[in-house]
C-alpha positions as CSV (number, residue, x, y, z in Angstrom):
1,X,-10.4,-5.7,-36.6
2,X,-8.9,-9.3,-35.8
3,X,-12.1,-11.9,-36.1
4,X,-11.4,-13.3,-32.0
5,X,-11.8,-9.9,-31.0
6,X,-15.2,-9.7,-33.1
7,X,-16.0,-13.2,-31.8
8,X,-14.7,-12.2,-28.1
9,X,-16.9,-9.1,-27.7
10,X,-20.1,-11.1,-29.1
11,X,-19.5,-13.7,-25.9
12,X,-19.5,-10.6,-23.2
13,X,-22.7,-9.4,-23.0
14,X,-23.7,-11.4,-19.7
15,X,-20.9,-12.7,-17.5
16,X,-20.7,-15.2,-15.0
17,X,-18.8,-15.4,-11.8
18,X,-16.4,-18.1,-13.3
19,X,-15.3,-15.6,-15.7
20,X,-14.3,-13.5,-13.0
21,X,-11.9,-16.0,-11.7
22,X,-9.7,-15.7,-14.5
23,X,-7.4,-13.2,-13.4
24,X,-3.6,-13.1,-14.4
25,X,-0.7,-13.2,-12.1
26,X,0.2,-10.2,-13.4
27,X,-1.7,-7.3,-15.1
28,X,-2.1,-3.2,-14.6
29,X,-4.7,-1.9,-12.5
30,X,-3.8,1.5,-12.3
31,X,-6.0,4.5,-11.3
32,X,-5.4,8.2,-12.3
33,X,-5.2,10.4,-8.7
34,X,-5.9,14.0,-9.9
35,X,-4.6,16.7,-7.8
36,X,-5.6,19.8,-10.2
37,X,-8.6,21.6,-9.0
38,X,-8.7,19.2,-6.0
39,X,-11.1,16.7,-7.5
40,X,-9.5,13.4,-6.7
41,X,-6.9,14.8,-3.9
42,X,-6.7,17.2,-1.5
43,X,-10.3,18.1,-1.7
44,X,-11.1,21.9,-1.9
45,X,-12.0,22.2,2.0
46,X,-9.1,20.7,3.1
47,X,-6.8,23.4,1.9
48,X,-4.2,24.5,4.5
49,X,-5.5,21.5,6.7
50,X,-2.2,19.1,6.4
51,X,-3.7,16.5,8.8
52,X,-7.2,16.3,6.8
53,X,-5.4,15.9,3.3
54,X,-3.5,12.9,5.1
55,X,-6.0,11.2,6.3
56,X,-8.5,11.6,3.5
57,X,-5.3,10.2,1.4
58,X,-5.3,7.1,3.5
59,X,-8.5,6.4,3.2
60,X,-8.5,6.8,-0.5
61,X,-5.9,4.5,-0.9
62,X,-7.1,1.8,1.5
63,X,-10.3,1.6,-0.5
64,X,-8.1,1.3,-3.7
65,X,-6.1,-1.6,-2.0
66,X,-8.7,-3.3,-0.9
67,X,-10.1,-3.8,-4.4
68,X,-6.7,-4.7,-5.6
69,X,-5.5,-2.0,-7.3
70,X,-1.5,-1.9,-7.6
71,X,-0.9,1.5,-9.7
72,X,-1.5,5.5,-8.8
73,X,-1.0,7.5,-11.6
74,X,-0.3,10.4,-9.4
75,X,-0.7,14.0,-10.8
76,X,2.6,15.7,-9.9
77,X,3.2,18.2,-12.3
78,X,-0.2,20.4,-12.8
79,X,0.1,23.3,-15.3
80,X,3.9,24.6,-14.6
81,X,3.9,24.0,-10.7
82,X,4.3,20.8,-9.0
83,X,3.2,19.4,-5.4
84,X,6.9,18.6,-3.9
85,X,9.5,21.5,-2.5
86,X,11.3,22.5,-6.0
87,X,14.2,24.3,-7.1
88,X,12.7,24.8,-10.7
89,X,8.8,25.6,-10.3
90,X,6.2,26.7,-8.0
91,X,4.3,24.7,-5.6
92,X,1.1,24.2,-6.8
93,X,-1.7,26.0,-4.7
94,X,-4.0,23.3,-4.4
95,X,-2.7,22.3,-1.0
96,X,-2.6,25.4,0.6
97,X,-4.6,27.7,-1.7
98,X,-1.7,30.4,-2.5
99,X,0.6,30.0,-5.3
100,X,4.2,28.9,-4.2
101,X,3.3,27.9,-0.5
102,X,3.8,24.6,0.3
103,X,2.0,22.6,3.4
104,X,4.4,21.6,6.2
105,X,4.6,18.0,4.8
106,X,5.7,17.4,1.3
107,X,2.8,15.4,-0.7
108,X,4.8,13.5,-2.8
109,X,7.1,11.6,-0.5
110,X,4.0,11.0,1.9
111,X,2.3,9.3,-1.2
112,X,4.8,7.6,-2.1
113,X,5.3,5.9,1.5
114,X,1.6,5.2,2.3
115,X,1.8,3.5,-1.5
116,X,4.9,1.2,-1.2
117,X,3.0,0.6,2.6
118,X,0.4,-1.1,0.7
119,X,2.2,-2.9,-1.8
120,X,1.1,-0.2,-4.7
121,X,3.2,1.3,-7.3
122,X,3.4,5.2,-7.6
123,X,4.3,6.8,-10.8
124,X,4.5,10.4,-11.0
125,X,2.0,12.1,-13.6
126,X,3.5,14.9,-15.0
127,X,1.6,17.2,-17.4
128,X,4.2,18.1,-19.8
129,X,3.4,21.1,-22.6
130,X,0.1,23.0,-21.1
131,X,0.9,25.6,-18.3
132,X,-2.5,26.8,-17.6
133,X,-4.8,29.5,-18.7
134,X,-3.7,33.5,-18.5
135,X,-5.0,33.7,-15.0
136,X,-3.3,30.4,-13.5
137,X,-0.3,31.6,-14.4
138,X,-0.3,34.8,-13.8
139,X,-1.1,33.1,-10.2
140,X,2.7,31.9,-10.2
141,X,4.0,35.9,-10.2
142,X,8.1,36.3,-11.1
143,X,8.2,32.2,-10.8
144,X,5.8,31.6,-13.8
145,X,7.6,29.9,-16.5
146,X,6.5,32.5,-19.3
147,X,8.1,35.4,-16.9
148,X,11.3,33.2,-16.1
149,X,11.9,31.9,-19.8
150,X,9.5,33.6,-22.1
151,X,11.6,32.5,-25.3
152,X,10.2,29.0,-24.9
153,X,6.7,29.7,-23.8
154,X,4.1,30.7,-26.6
155,X,0.3,32.0,-25.5
156,X,-2.3,30.3,-27.5
157,X,-6.1,30.4,-27.5
158,X,-6.0,32.1,-23.7
159,X,-3.4,29.5,-22.5
160,X,0.7,29.1,-22.0
161,X,2.4,26.0,-23.7
162,X,6.0,25.3,-23.5
163,X,7.2,25.5,-27.1
164,X,7.9,22.3,-27.8
165,X,10.5,22.8,-30.7
166,X,12.6,25.0,-28.5
167,X,16.0,23.1,-27.5
168,X,15.2,25.0,-23.9
169,X,11.7,23.1,-23.2
170,X,13.7,19.4,-23.4
171,X,16.3,21.1,-21.1
172,X,13.7,22.4,-18.3
173,X,11.5,19.1,-18.4
174,X,14.6,17.0,-18.4
175,X,15.7,18.9,-15.2
176,X,12.5,18.3,-13.8
177,X,12.8,14.6,-14.4
178,X,15.8,14.6,-12.9
179,X,14.9,16.3,-9.8
180,X,12.3,14.0,-9.2
181,X,13.6,10.9,-9.7
182,X,17.0,11.5,-7.8
183,X,14.9,12.9,-4.8
184,X,11.9,10.7,-4.7
185,X,11.7,6.5,-4.9
186,X,9.1,6.7,-7.6
187,X,8.5,3.8,-9.8
188,X,7.5,5.6,-12.5
189,X,7.0,8.8,-14.7
190,X,4.3,9.3,-16.7
191,X,4.0,11.8,-19.2
192,X,0.5,13.7,-20.0
193,X,-0.1,16.2,-22.9
194,X,3.3,15.4,-24.4
195,X,1.5,16.7,-27.3
196,X,0.6,20.0,-29.6
197,X,-2.8,21.3,-28.3
198,X,-5.5,20.6,-30.4
199,X,-7.1,23.0,-33.2
200,X,-3.6,23.9,-33.9
201,X,-3.7,25.5,-37.3
202,X,-2.7,28.9,-36.4
203,X,-0.4,27.9,-33.4
204,X,2.3,30.4,-33.9
205,X,5.3,28.1,-34.6
206,X,5.5,29.0,-38.5
207,X,8.8,31.2,-37.3
208,X,10.1,28.1,-35.7
209,X,9.4,25.6,-38.7
210,X,10.7,27.8,-41.3
211,X,14.2,27.7,-39.5
212,X,14.6,24.5,-38.5
213,X,12.1,22.5,-40.5
214,X,14.9,19.7,-41.3
215,X,13.5,19.2,-44.6
216,X,10.2,18.0,-43.4
217,X,6.5,19.2,-43.8
218,X,5.4,21.2,-40.9
219,X,2.9,18.5,-39.5
220,X,6.0,16.0,-39.5
221,X,8.2,18.5,-38.3
222,X,6.0,18.7,-35.4
223,X,5.8,14.9,-34.9
224,X,9.6,14.8,-34.8
225,X,10.0,17.8,-32.2
226,X,7.2,15.9,-29.5
227,X,9.3,12.5,-30.7
228,X,12.4,14.4,-30.2
229,X,11.9,15.5,-26.4
230,X,10.3,11.8,-25.7
231,X,13.1,10.2,-26.7
232,X,15.4,12.8,-24.6
233,X,13.5,12.4,-21.3
234,X,13.4,8.6,-21.7
235,X,17.3,8.8,-22.3
236,X,17.5,11.1,-18.8
237,X,15.3,8.7,-16.5
238,X,17.5,5.9,-17.8
239,X,20.7,7.4,-17.2
240,X,19.7,8.3,-13.3
241,X,17.4,5.0,-12.6
242,X,16.8,2.8,-15.2
243,X,14.0,0.7,-13.6
244,X,11.7,3.6,-13.7
245,X,8.8,2.9,-16.1
246,X,8.5,5.6,-18.2
247,X,5.3,6.1,-19.5
248,X,2.7,8.2,-21.5
249,X,-1.1,8.8,-21.7
250,X,-1.9,9.9,-25.3
251,X,-4.9,10.2,-27.2
252,X,-7.1,6.9,-27.5
253,X,-7.2,6.8,-31.2
254,X,-3.6,6.9,-33.2
255,X,-4.8,7.4,-36.5
256,X,-7.4,6.0,-38.8
257,X,-7.5,2.0,-39.0
258,X,-8.2,-0.1,-41.7
259,X,-12.3,-0.1,-41.1
260,X,-13.0,2.1,-38.9
261,X,-12.7,6.0,-38.8
262,X,-11.3,8.1,-36.1
263,X,-13.7,11.1,-37.3
264,X,-10.7,13.5,-37.5
265,X,-10.0,12.9,-33.8
266,X,-6.3,11.3,-33.1
267,X,-3.1,11.4,-31.9
268,X,-1.1,11.4,-35.2
269,X,-3.1,13.8,-37.3
270,X,-4.8,16.0,-34.1
271,X,-1.7,16.5,-31.9
272,X,1.2,15.4,-33.6
273,X,1.7,12.9,-31.5
274,X,3.3,9.8,-33.0
275,X,2.9,7.0,-30.0
276,X,3.0,4.0,-31.9
277,X,6.3,4.8,-33.1
278,X,7.4,5.4,-29.9
279,X,7.3,1.8,-28.7
280,X,8.5,0.9,-32.1
281,X,11.8,3.0,-31.3
282,X,12.0,2.2,-27.5
283,X,11.8,5.3,-26.1
284,X,8.9,4.2,-24.2
285,X,8.1,1.7,-21.6
286,X,4.3,1.5,-21.4
287,X,1.1,3.5,-23.3
288,X,-1.8,4.4,-21.8
289,X,-4.1,5.3,-24.5
290,X,-7.1,7.3,-23.3
291,X,-9.6,5.5,-24.8
292,X,-13.2,7.3,-23.4
293,X,-15.1,5.9,-26.0
294,X,-17.6,2.9,-26.6
295,X,-18.6,1.0,-29.7
296,X,-16.5,0.7,-32.5
297,X,-15.0,4.2,-31.0
298,X,-13.4,1.9,-28.5
299,X,-13.0,-1.9,-29.7
300,X,-11.3,-1.5,-33.0
301,X,-9.0,1.2,-31.6
302,X,-7.5,-0.9,-28.2
303,X,-7.1,-3.6,-30.6
304,X,-4.6,-1.2,-32.7
305,X,-2.9,-0.4,-29.5
306,X,-2.0,-4.2,-28.9
307,X,-1.1,-5.0,-32.2
308,X,1.5,-2.3,-32.6
309,X,2.9,-2.7,-29.1
310,X,6.6,-3.8,-30.5
311,X,6.7,-5.7,-27.1
312,X,6.3,-2.9,-25.0
313,X,3.3,-2.1,-22.5
314,X,0.0,-1.1,-23.6
315,X,-2.6,-0.5,-21.0
316,X,-6.4,1.1,-21.7
317,X,-7.3,4.2,-20.3
318,X,-11.1,4.0,-19.4
319,X,-13.4,6.5,-19.2
320,X,-14.9,6.0,-15.7
321,X,-16.0,9.0,-15.5
322,X,-18.3,8.8,-18.3
323,X,-20.7,6.7,-16.2
324,X,-21.4,10.1,-14.2
325,X,-24.9,11.2,-15.0
326,X,-23.6,14.5,-15.5
327,X,-21.2,13.2,-18.1
328,X,-22.4,10.0,-20.8
329,X,-24.3,8.7,-18.2
330,X,-23.0,5.2,-19.5
331,X,-24.1,2.0,-17.9
332,X,-21.9,0.0,-16.0
333,X,-22.2,-3.3,-18.8
334,X,-20.1,-0.8,-20.9
335,X,-17.0,-0.6,-18.5
336,X,-17.5,-4.2,-17.7
337,X,-17.6,-5.5,-21.7
338,X,-14.4,-3.2,-21.9
339,X,-12.6,-4.6,-18.8
340,X,-13.1,-8.2,-20.3
341,X,-12.2,-7.5,-23.5
342,X,-9.2,-5.6,-22.7
343,X,-8.2,-8.5,-20.7
344,X,-8.5,-11.0,-23.0
345,X,-6.1,-9.1,-25.7
346,X,-2.3,-10.8,-25.9
347,X,-0.9,-7.8,-25.7
348,X,-3.2,-5.0,-23.9
349,X,-1.4,-5.6,-20.3
350,X,-4.3,-3.9,-18.0
351,X,-6.4,-1.2,-17.5
352,X,-6.1,2.6,-15.9
353,X,-9.5,4.4,-14.5
354,X,-10.1,7.9,-14.9
355,X,-10.7,9.0,-12.6
356,X,-9.8,8.0,-8.6
357,X,-13.0,9.5,-7.0
358,X,-15.8,7.6,-9.7
359,X,-14.0,4.5,-8.7
360,X,-13.9,5.1,-5.0
361,X,-17.5,6.8,-4.8
362,X,-18.9,3.5,-6.5
363,X,-20.7,5.2,-9.3
364,X,-23.2,2.8,-10.7
365,X,-21.4,-0.3,-8.9
366,X,-18.2,0.5,-10.4
367,X,-15.9,-0.1,-7.4
368,X,-18.1,-3.2,-6.8
369,X,-17.3,-4.6,-10.4
370,X,-13.7,-4.1,-9.9
371,X,-13.7,-5.9,-6.4
372,X,-15.4,-8.6,-8.1
373,X,-12.8,-8.4,-11.5
374,X,-9.9,-7.9,-9.4
375,X,-10.8,-10.4,-6.7
376,X,-6.9,-11.8,-6.7
377,X,-3.9,-9.5,-6.2
378,X,-1.9,-9.3,-8.7
379,X,1.4,-7.7,-9.7
380,X,2.8,-5.3,-12.6
381,X,3.9,-6.9,-16.0
382,X,8.0,-7.0,-16.1
383,X,9.9,-4.8,-18.6
384,X,11.7,-7.8,-19.8
385,X,13.3,-5.3,-22.5
386,X,15.2,-3.7,-19.6
387,X,16.1,-6.8,-18.0
388,X,15.7,-10.6,-17.8
389,X,18.1,-11.4,-14.6
390,X,16.3,-12.4,-11.5
391,X,17.4,-11.7,-8.0
392,X,18.3,-14.4,-5.4
393,X,15.8,-16.8,-3.7
394,X,15.4,-15.3,-0.5
395,X,17.3,-17.5,2.3
396,X,16.1,-18.2,5.7
397,X,12.6,-18.9,5.1
398,X,11.7,-19.8,9.2
399,X,7.9,-20.0,10.7
400,X,7.1,-18.9,14.4
401,X,4.2,-20.3,15.6
402,X,2.1,-18.4,18.4
403,X,-1.0,-19.2,20.0
404,X,-3.1,-17.9,17.5
405,X,-0.7,-16.6,14.5
406,X,2.6,-17.6,12.6
407,X,5.0,-15.4,11.8
408,X,6.8,-16.0,8.7
409,X,10.7,-14.7,8.4
410,X,13.2,-14.8,6.2
411,X,16.7,-12.8,5.5
412,X,16.6,-9.6,3.4
413,X,18.4,-8.7,0.0
414,X,19.5,-4.8,-1.0
415,X,17.1,-3.7,-4.1
416,X,14.2,-5.9,-3.8
417,X,11.0,-6.6,-2.3
418,X,8.9,-9.8,-1.5
419,X,6.0,-11.9,-2.8
420,X,4.5,-14.2,-0.4
421,X,2.0,-17.1,-1.4
422,X,0.3,-19.6,0.5
423,X,-1.6,-23.4,-0.5
424,X,-3.1,-26.0,0.9
425,X,-0.7,-27.9,-1.7
426,X,3.6,-28.6,-1.2
427,X,5.4,-27.2,-3.2
428,X,3.4,-23.9,-3.2
429,X,2.8,-22.8,-7.0
430,X,3.9,-19.8,-7.5
431,X,2.5,-19.6,-10.8
432,X,-1.3,-19.7,-10.1
433,X,-2.6,-16.1,-8.8
434,X,-4.8,-17.8,-6.2
435,X,-1.8,-18.3,-4.2
436,X,-0.6,-15.2,-4.1
437,X,-1.7,-13.3,-1.1
438,X,0.7,-10.3,-0.4
439,X,2.6,-8.2,-3.4
440,X,5.7,-6.0,-2.8
441,X,6.4,-6.3,0.7
442,X,9.3,-4.6,2.0
443,X,9.5,-6.4,5.5
444,X,11.1,-9.7,6.3
445,X,8.4,-10.8,7.9
446,X,4.7,-11.4,7.6
447,X,2.2,-12.4,10.2
448,X,-0.7,-14.5,9.5
449,X,-3.6,-15.7,11.2
450,X,-2.8,-19.6,12.4
451,X,-4.2,-22.2,10.0
452,X,-7.6,-24.4,10.7
453,X,-6.6,-27.6,12.5
454,X,-8.6,-29.3,9.3
455,X,-6.0,-28.4,6.8
456,X,-2.4,-28.0,5.8
457,X,-1.1,-24.7,5.0
458,X,2.5,-23.9,3.3
459,X,4.0,-21.1,2.3
460,X,6.5,-19.6,0.0
461,X,8.4,-16.3,-0.6
462,X,10.0,-14.8,-3.8
463,X,12.0,-11.8,-4.3
464,X,11.1,-9.3,-7.1
465,X,13.3,-6.6,-8.5
466,X,12.2,-2.8,-9.6
467,X,12.2,-4.6,-13.3
468,X,9.5,-7.3,-12.2
469,X,11.8,-9.7,-12.1
470,X,10.8,-12.5,-9.8
471,X,12.9,-15.1,-7.9
472,X,12.8,-18.6,-7.2
473,X,10.8,-19.4,-4.3
474,X,11.7,-20.4,-0.9
475,X,9.1,-22.9,0.2
476,X,7.8,-23.4,3.7
477,X,6.2,-26.9,4.3
478,X,3.9,-27.0,7.3
479,X,1.7,-30.1,7.4
480,X,-1.3,-30.6,9.7
481,X,-0.2,-32.3,12.9
482,X,-2.9,-33.9,13.9
483,X,-4.4,-33.8,17.4
484,X,-4.1,-37.5,19.2
485,X,-6.6,-38.8,22.0
486,X,-5.6,-40.6,24.8
487,X,-7.9,-43.0,26.5
488,X,-7.8,-43.9,30.0
489,X,-8.0,-47.3,31.7
490,X,-11.3,-48.3,33.4
C-alpha cells in the first residue's frame, strides 16, 4: 500500500465539518437501484399497481436527488428477463407478478425520463451471464433462453448460465445491448456478473475447452472468453452511440497485492475476470469493483484498482448494506472512512452505494452522512479518452426580472445539456464547485429567487456534451442596484 494512503487512513478517524467542504466538482456519486425480487423498486406489495410503482420511484429519486446523487445504476436485465418491452427476452415478473407480462407503462423509459428531469445519469445495469435458478427459468416457459438456445446455455449447481465461450452468447448479448442503446436515451450500459460462476472447478466446459483451447490453459482460456465478450460488447455500444459509458461491476479484489492476500477470493482466479486488463486494453470506460469489505480487505485493494486504472474510471462500490444489523452490522464510521479515502485517491473518481434502500432508509445515519459529504452538486467525470472537444458556449444569456424571481434565458443547442453557476463575485468562477447550482438541465430557462437587496448576484451558464466536455461560460453580470431615498423639503 502506498505510504500516502497509510497516513491518509490514520488522519480520518475523526472528521471535522471543514473536511466535508472538500467536495470536488466532478465525481461519481452512484447508487445501485435493484429490481430483482423488488428489493429496491418496485416493492412486492406494488405488483400490478402501475401508479404506486411510479409514485414510489419518484419518491426514491427525489430522496437521492436531495443528497446530490448523480448516477443511477438501474437493474434492467435481471436473470434472462428485462424490465422493458423486448423482442429478445421476456418481461420480468417483478412488475405484474407474471413472467412475460408487462405493466401498462415502460419502466425503463419512465426511469430515464425521471432521472434526466432531476439532472441524474441513468445507466442500464445488465446481469450478463447468470439466467437464474431452475425454477425461475421454468417460469419463463417457452421464452426462456435454455429452451430457445439450448446449445449456448449450461446448467450448473441448480442454476442456468449462458456459456461464455459460445459465439451465440456474444451474438445474443450484443443484440440485447443494441436494442437498449438504440431505443432508449441511456447514459451508460453497466455489466454485472460478466464472469464465470464461483466454485467453477467442475463447471461443465471441458468439451468446449478441448475443441477451442487456443493454446491456453483452461483458466487463461476462460479469462480470454470473458475478455472477448467484454471487447465485443464495448465495440457494439461504441458503434451505436460512442458517448454511452460502458462499465462493469467486478469482484472487489482483482488479485493478491504485494503485501496483502485476497484469501482465495478474487476476480482473476476465482471467476476468471481480468478487469484490470480491460482497462489497459481500453475495452471498458469505468470499473466498479464491489469492495464490500473493511480494513486490510478494503484499503490496499481500492488502492490497487486506482493504480491500475490506465486512465479509465475506477468507482469504488461500497457495501452500504453491511450497515444493517441483519448483515455485518458495521458502524457508520467504516463507510465514512472509506468515502474519504476514496475521495482522496487521485485515480479513484467516486463511489457507488449498494444498494438504494439502505441509503434512503438512512440505516445508521448513512443518508445523513452522504448529505453532509455531498453537500454540493457534482458533475460526472468526463470520458477524455473518447473526446476532448468542448461544445460551443451558450449564446444570448439574458435575465428577466419579476417581482419575486429572476428568469435566466439562453439559446439552445443540439446534443447538450446545461450547467448553471452563481456567485456574489464577477466573473463567476465555474471551476469552484461551490458555485455550481444546477447540473445537466435540458431546459434553456431557469427561474431563481430574487437575490437579497444587500448583495449582488451573478450567473453563468455552460453547455456540457454527452462525453462530459464542458464549454466556456456565458456570464451574466447583475450588480446590486441601491435603493435611493429622496428627502422632502421642510
